[in-house]
C-alpha positions as CSV (number, residue, x, y, z in Angstrom):
1,M,1.2,42.5,-23.0
2,R,1.7,44.9,-20.2
3,K,-0.8,42.9,-17.9
4,S,1.1,40.0,-18.9
5,Y,4.4,41.3,-17.9
6,L,3.1,42.7,-14.5
7,G,1.4,39.4,-13.4
8,L,4.6,37.3,-13.9
9,T,7.1,39.8,-12.3
10,C,4.1,39.6,-9.2
11,T,4.3,36.1,-9.5
12,L,7.7,36.0,-9.5
13,I,8.4,38.3,-6.3
14,Y,5.7,36.6,-4.7
15,V,7.1,33.4,-5.0
16,G,10.9,33.5,-5.2
17,F,11.1,35.8,-2.0
18,L,8.4,33.8,-0.3
19,G,9.1,33.5,3.2
20,A,11.2,37.0,2.9
21,I,8.8,39.1,1.9
22,P,6.6,41.2,4.6
23,V,2.4,41.0,4.8
24,L,2.8,44.7,3.9
25,L,4.2,43.4,0.3
26,A,2.8,40.5,-0.1
27,A,-1.1,41.6,0.0
28,P,-0.9,44.0,-2.4
29,L,1.5,41.4,-5.0
30,F,-1.1,38.9,-4.6
31,A,-3.9,41.4,-5.1
32,V,-2.8,42.0,-8.1
33,V,-2.1,38.0,-9.2
34,C,-5.6,37.8,-8.4
35,Y,-6.6,40.7,-10.6
36,I,-4.6,39.3,-13.9
37,G,-6.0,35.9,-12.6
38,F,-9.4,37.3,-13.2
39,L,-8.0,38.6,-16.3
40,G,-7.7,34.9,-17.6
41,Y,-10.5,33.7,-16.0
42,R,-12.9,36.3,-18.4
43,L,-9.9,34.7,-21.4
44,Y,-11.2,31.5,-20.1
45,L,-14.3,31.7,-20.2
46,N,-14.5,33.1,-23.8
47,S,-12.5,30.7,-25.5
48,A,-11.3,27.6,-22.9
49,S,-11.3,24.3,-24.9
50,G,-12.7,21.4,-23.5
51,L,-9.4,19.9,-22.5
52,T,-8.7,23.2,-20.4
53,R,-12.0,23.2,-19.0
54,R,-11.5,19.6,-17.6
55,Q,-8.6,20.6,-16.4
56,F,-9.8,23.3,-14.4
57,F,-13.1,20.8,-13.1
58,F,-10.0,18.7,-11.5
59,Q,-8.2,21.7,-9.7
60,L,-12.1,23.0,-8.3
61,M,-12.6,19.4,-7.0
62,L,-8.8,19.5,-5.1
63,V,-10.4,23.0,-3.6
64,L,-13.6,21.8,-2.5
65,T,-12.3,18.7,-1.2
66,S,-9.8,20.9,1.0
67,V,-12.7,23.4,2.0
68,F,-14.7,20.5,3.1
69,S,-11.1,18.8,5.0
70,A,-11.0,22.0,7.4
71,I,-15.0,21.7,8.2
72,V,-14.0,17.9,9.3
73,V,-11.0,19.9,11.1
74,L,-13.6,22.0,13.4
75,K,-16.0,18.7,13.9
76,N,-12.9,16.7,15.3
77,G,-11.7,19.4,17.5
78,L,-8.1,20.1,16.4
79,D,-6.3,22.8,15.4
80,F,-8.8,24.5,12.8
81,E,-6.4,27.6,12.5
82,R,-4.2,25.3,10.6
83,G,-7.0,23.7,8.9
84,V,-8.4,26.7,7.6
85,G,-5.2,28.2,6.4
86,L,-4.0,25.5,4.6
87,A,-7.4,24.9,2.7
88,F,-6.7,28.5,2.0
89,R,-3.2,28.0,0.3
90,T,-5.4,25.1,-1.7
91,V,-7.8,28.1,-2.9
92,S,-4.8,30.4,-3.5
93,T,-3.7,27.9,-6.3
94,I,-6.6,29.1,-8.6
95,P,-5.5,32.4,-9.9
96,F,-2.0,31.2,-10.3
97,F,-3.5,28.9,-13.0
98,F,-4.8,31.5,-14.8
99,V,-2.8,33.8,-14.1
100,A,0.1,31.7,-16.1
101,Y,-3.2,30.4,-18.2
102,Y,-3.8,34.1,-19.4
103,C,0.0,35.1,-19.7
104,S,0.7,32.3,-21.7
105,R,-2.0,33.1,-24.1
106,V,-0.4,36.4,-24.9
107,L,3.0,35.4,-24.5
108,G,3.5,32.0,-25.1
109,S,4.4,29.0,-22.4
110,Y,8.2,29.4,-22.2
111,S,7.9,33.3,-21.1
112,V,6.0,31.6,-18.2
113,L,8.3,28.5,-17.4
114,A,11.6,31.1,-17.4
115,V,9.5,32.8,-14.5
116,V,9.2,29.4,-12.6
117,V,12.8,29.0,-13.2
118,A,13.5,32.3,-12.3
119,A,11.9,31.9,-9.0
120,G,13.5,28.2,-8.3
121,S,17.1,29.9,-8.8
122,I,16.3,32.8,-6.4
123,H,15.6,30.3,-3.7
124,A,18.4,28.2,-4.5
125,F,20.9,31.6,-4.3
126,N,19.4,32.2,-0.9
127,G,20.6,28.5,-0.2
128,L,23.9,29.4,-0.7
129,L,24.1,32.6,0.8
130,S,22.9,30.6,3.9
131,V,25.4,28.6,3.9
132,V,28.4,31.3,3.0
133,F,27.1,33.4,5.9
134,G,26.7,30.8,8.4
135,F,23.1,30.7,9.2
136,A,22.2,27.1,7.1
137,P,20.7,25.1,9.9
138,V,22.8,22.0,10.8
139,I,20.2,18.9,10.4
140,G,22.2,15.3,11.5
141,G,25.3,16.7,11.0
142,V,24.8,17.7,7.9
143,I,25.0,21.5,6.9
144,R,21.4,22.1,4.7
145,P,21.0,25.1,2.7
146,S,17.5,26.9,3.4
147,G,17.4,30.7,2.6
148,F,13.9,32.0,2.8
149,L,12.2,28.4,3.5
150,S,13.1,25.1,5.4
151,P,15.4,22.9,3.2
152,N,13.3,20.7,2.1
153,I,10.6,23.4,1.1
154,T,13.4,25.3,-0.6
155,A,14.4,21.7,-2.6
156,N,10.9,21.2,-3.4
157,S,10.8,24.6,-5.6
158,V,14.2,23.7,-6.7
159,M,13.5,20.6,-8.2
160,V,10.5,22.1,-10.3
161,A,12.7,24.9,-12.0
162,A,15.4,22.2,-12.7
163,L,12.9,20.6,-14.4
164,C,11.3,23.4,-15.8
165,A,15.1,24.3,-17.6
166,F,15.4,21.2,-18.9
167,G,11.9,22.0,-20.7
168,L,13.4,24.5,-21.6
169,F,16.7,23.4,-22.7
170,L,15.1,20.8,-24.6
171,G,12.8,23.2,-26.5
172,S,16.4,25.4,-27.6
173,R,18.2,24.9,-30.9
174,I,21.0,23.0,-30.3
175,R,24.4,25.0,-29.5
176,S,22.1,28.0,-29.5
177,R,22.5,30.8,-26.8
178,E,19.2,29.7,-25.3
179,W,20.6,26.3,-25.4
180,F,23.9,26.9,-23.8
181,F,22.0,29.4,-20.8
182,T,19.3,26.8,-20.1
183,G,21.5,23.8,-20.0
184,A,24.1,25.5,-17.6
185,I,20.9,26.7,-15.2
186,F,19.8,23.3,-15.0
187,F,22.9,21.9,-13.9
188,L,23.6,24.6,-11.6
189,L,20.3,23.9,-9.5
190,V,21.1,20.5,-9.7
191,F,24.1,21.0,-8.1
192,F,22.4,22.8,-5.2
193,L,19.8,19.8,-5.1
194,V,22.9,17.7,-4.3
195,Y,24.5,20.4,-2.1
196,S,21.3,20.7,-0.3
197,A,21.2,17.1,1.1
198,T,17.5,16.4,-0.1
199,I,17.6,12.8,-0.7
200,K,14.3,12.5,-2.2
201,N,14.6,15.6,-4.7
202,V,18.3,14.2,-6.0
203,L,16.6,10.5,-6.5
204,T,13.4,12.0,-8.1
205,I,15.1,14.3,-10.2
206,G,17.3,11.5,-11.5
207,V,14.5,9.4,-12.4
208,V,12.6,12.0,-13.9
209,G,15.2,13.2,-16.2
210,F,16.0,9.5,-17.3
211,W,12.6,9.0,-17.9
212,L,12.1,12.6,-20.3
213,Y,15.1,12.1,-21.9
214,L,14.2,8.7,-23.2
215,V,10.8,10.1,-24.3
216,F,11.9,13.1,-26.2
217,F,14.9,11.3,-27.8
218,K,13.3,9.0,-29.7
219,R,15.7,7.5,-32.2
220,Q,18.4,4.8,-31.0
221,R,16.5,5.0,-27.7
222,V,18.5,1.8,-26.4
223,A,21.7,3.2,-27.1
224,R,21.0,6.6,-25.6
225,G,19.4,4.8,-22.0
226,A,22.8,3.0,-21.9
227,F,24.8,5.9,-22.1
228,A,22.5,7.5,-19.8
229,L,22.2,4.6,-17.4
230,G,26.6,4.6,-17.4
231,A,26.6,8.5,-16.4
232,I,23.8,8.2,-13.5
233,F,26.0,5.3,-12.1
234,I,28.8,7.5,-11.9
235,F,27.1,10.6,-10.8
236,A,25.5,8.5,-8.0
237,L,29.2,7.0,-7.2
238,I,30.0,10.6,-6.7
239,V,27.4,12.2,-4.7
240,I,27.5,9.1,-2.6
241,F,31.0,9.4,-1.4
242,F,31.2,13.2,-1.7
243,T,28.4,15.2,-1.2
244,P,26.2,16.0,1.8
245,T,23.9,14.2,0.5
246,G,25.7,11.0,0.4
247,A,26.3,11.4,4.0
248,R,22.7,12.0,4.0
249,V,21.8,8.5,2.5
250,L,24.5,6.5,5.1
251,E,22.8,8.5,7.8
252,T,19.3,7.4,6.7
253,F,20.0,3.7,6.4
254,S,22.4,3.6,9.0
255,G,22.7,6.1,12.0
256,G,21.1,5.4,14.9
257,T,18.2,7.6,15.3
258,V,15.8,8.2,18.8
259,S,12.1,8.7,18.7
260,E,10.9,11.4,20.1
261,T,7.5,10.1,20.5
262,T,8.1,6.6,22.1
263,G,11.8,6.9,23.1
264,K,13.0,3.9,21.1
265,A,16.3,4.0,19.4
266,T,15.8,2.6,16.0
267,P,19.1,1.6,14.0
268,S,18.3,4.2,11.0
269,S,16.3,7.5,10.4
270,F,13.9,5.7,7.9
271,E,13.0,3.0,10.3
272,W,12.3,6.0,12.5
273,R,10.1,7.2,9.8
274,V,8.3,3.8,9.4
275,M,7.5,3.9,13.2
276,H,6.0,7.4,13.0
277,W,3.9,6.0,9.7
278,T,2.4,3.3,12.0
279,L,1.9,5.1,14.7
280,L,-0.4,7.7,12.6
281,I,-2.1,5.1,10.7
282,A,-3.1,3.0,14.0
283,D,-4.2,6.3,15.3
284,W,-6.7,6.8,12.0
285,W,-8.0,3.7,12.2
286,Q,-9.0,4.0,15.8
287,N,-10.4,7.2,15.6
288,Y,-10.7,9.4,12.2
289,R,-11.3,5.9,10.1
290,I,-14.0,7.3,7.5
291,F,-12.8,11.1,6.6
292,G,-9.6,11.5,8.6
293,S,-8.1,14.2,11.0
294,G,-8.7,16.7,8.7
295,I,-6.3,18.9,6.7
296,G,-2.7,19.2,8.1
297,Q,-3.7,17.5,11.0
298,A,-1.0,14.8,11.4
299,V,1.2,17.1,13.5
300,N,-1.7,17.4,16.0
301,M,-2.6,13.5,16.1
302,E,-2.0,11.8,19.4
303,G,-0.4,8.4,17.4
304,I,2.5,10.7,16.8
305,R,2.2,14.0,19.1
306,A,2.8,11.9,22.2
307,G,6.0,13.2,24.2
308,F,5.5,16.8,22.5
309,D,4.4,20.0,23.8
310,E,2.4,21.3,20.9
311,E,3.1,19.9,17.9
312,G,4.6,16.3,16.8
313,P,7.0,15.5,13.4
314,I,5.2,15.6,10.0
315,A,4.5,12.5,8.7
316,H,7.5,12.6,5.8
317,N,5.4,11.0,3.9
318,D,2.4,12.7,1.9
319,Y,0.7,9.5,1.0
320,V,0.8,8.8,4.5
321,A,-0.9,12.0,5.5
322,L,-3.1,12.2,2.6
323,L,-4.6,8.7,4.6
324,V,-4.7,9.8,8.0
325,E,-5.9,13.6,7.2
326,F,-8.5,12.9,4.1
327,G,-9.4,9.3,5.0
328,P,-10.4,6.6,2.2
329,V,-13.5,8.8,0.7
330,L,-11.8,12.2,0.6
331,G,-8.3,10.6,-0.1
332,A,-9.9,9.2,-3.2
333,I,-11.1,12.0,-4.4
334,V,-7.6,14.0,-4.5
335,V,-6.0,10.9,-5.8
336,G,-8.6,10.7,-8.3
337,C,-7.6,14.1,-9.1
338,W,-4.2,13.5,-9.5
339,A,-4.6,10.5,-11.6
340,A,-6.6,12.3,-14.0
341,I,-4.5,15.5,-14.2
342,F,-1.4,13.2,-15.2
343,R,-3.3,10.9,-17.6
344,Q,-4.9,14.1,-19.6
345,A,-1.4,15.6,-19.6
346,L,0.2,12.4,-20.9
347,F,-2.5,11.8,-23.7
348,S,-4.0,15.7,-24.5
349,L,-0.5,18.0,-25.5
350,K,1.0,15.3,-27.7
351,S,1.0,18.5,-30.5
352,L,3.0,20.1,-28.1
353,P,6.1,17.8,-27.0
354,V,8.4,20.5,-25.3
355,V,5.5,21.6,-23.3
356,R,4.0,17.9,-22.5
357,A,7.6,17.0,-21.1
358,T,7.7,19.6,-18.6
359,C,4.3,19.8,-17.3
360,L,4.9,15.4,-17.0
361,G,8.2,15.8,-15.6
362,V,6.6,18.9,-13.0
363,L,3.9,16.2,-12.2
364,A,5.8,12.8,-12.1
365,A,8.4,14.6,-9.8
366,L,6.1,16.0,-7.2
367,Y,4.3,12.3,-7.3
368,I,7.5,10.9,-6.5
369,A,8.8,13.2,-4.2
370,M,5.2,12.9,-1.8
371,F,7.2,9.5,-0.8
372,G,10.0,11.2,0.8
373,G,8.5,14.0,2.4
374,N,5.6,17.3,2.6
375,V,5.2,18.9,-1.3
376,M,1.5,18.9,-0.8
377,F,1.2,22.3,0.9
378,T,4.7,23.6,0.2
379,A,5.3,26.6,-2.8
380,A,6.2,23.9,-5.2
381,Y,3.3,22.1,-5.2
382,L,0.4,25.0,-4.3
383,Y,2.0,27.4,-6.7
384,L,4.3,26.8,-9.5
385,L,2.9,23.6,-10.2
386,W,0.1,25.2,-11.1
387,F,1.8,27.8,-12.4
388,V,3.4,25.1,-14.9
389,I,-0.5,23.9,-15.5
390,G,-1.6,26.5,-16.2
391,A,1.3,27.8,-19.1
392,S,0.7,24.4,-20.4
393,Y,-3.0,24.7,-21.1
394,G,-2.8,27.9,-22.3
395,E,0.1,27.3,-24.5
396,Y,-2.4,24.6,-25.9
397,D,-5.6,26.7,-26.4
398,R,-3.4,29.5,-28.1
399,S,-2.3,27.0,-30.3
400,F,-5.5,27.2,-32.0
401,Q,-5.9,30.9,-31.4
402,F,-3.9,31.6,-34.4
């Protein structure tokens, strides 16, 4: 049991302070994570169910696809160092999966999900401190809380933490101390997302939260759904007219933006993004049609890099990035694995309703958020998502242990 607490503590420090801890501290923390992950792997070999083994197979396929894509980067003569770095990050998801699996088998999944909530809360707290002390970046005239990481990456982590807090809230006894505490944490994390002005995360958590609400509360679903829609409508009006997110929404669809790549003015930042997607896809079709440009190389493709001394802007859509970086062959493997992971959680975790709701919520949220920004290679996807998945399947195998 002590090893489980050690693994959870090191994970919390490593992920919660990602972007702030020096390499000399990060290296031993990651070494401990790998050690506890190895214990989880041994436990997995001895007693994992067929369901958990299939889950890990999909993860392994994603890792191998990323490694192969890094080799494609070398072949294309692009930024091999960046490609290898992102492939290594994908490989590092494996020990985090097994740490969560091991700790969930020993302590239960709620303890593991609490670590995800704590890590996201640390990032949210530091994001708010960046505003208080005046070092938060101003983008498009809107103050964006950042903390240790960039605003979007911070918001991704907070979104995952909020959904885990919502899952713990659903699993708590009504009006108990845990019920009030997890509910308060959930609303505070949602408040941060609204204040951080990340449109994709606010929309995503609203859609997914509404879906989980209907899935989890099956009685009087129509009446509950009507009440929830009314509450969401009122909340949306408040967000649009009185918060930084509302200012970002208005800027996205009405503010003028000039493309650094083409020099052309566009009526809104959304049209600016569409322009860059068109350039990326045209460059992919002409030069990287089969296996793509390689992992992490959208910023280095000539279709979007023109006019920049070094790297161009990110794709602002992970599905466009997936197409141009992985191509139809590797991209089909990645999307197929994502679909299989979601389908397995949807149909195979029915005996664990709270764990199932949390896992599905996090998966759905990240899949939706990928339409609006960089998610694939952020802490939310690489560490927190796989921590949640490991906890879910550790709990599944634990349910047959006793």
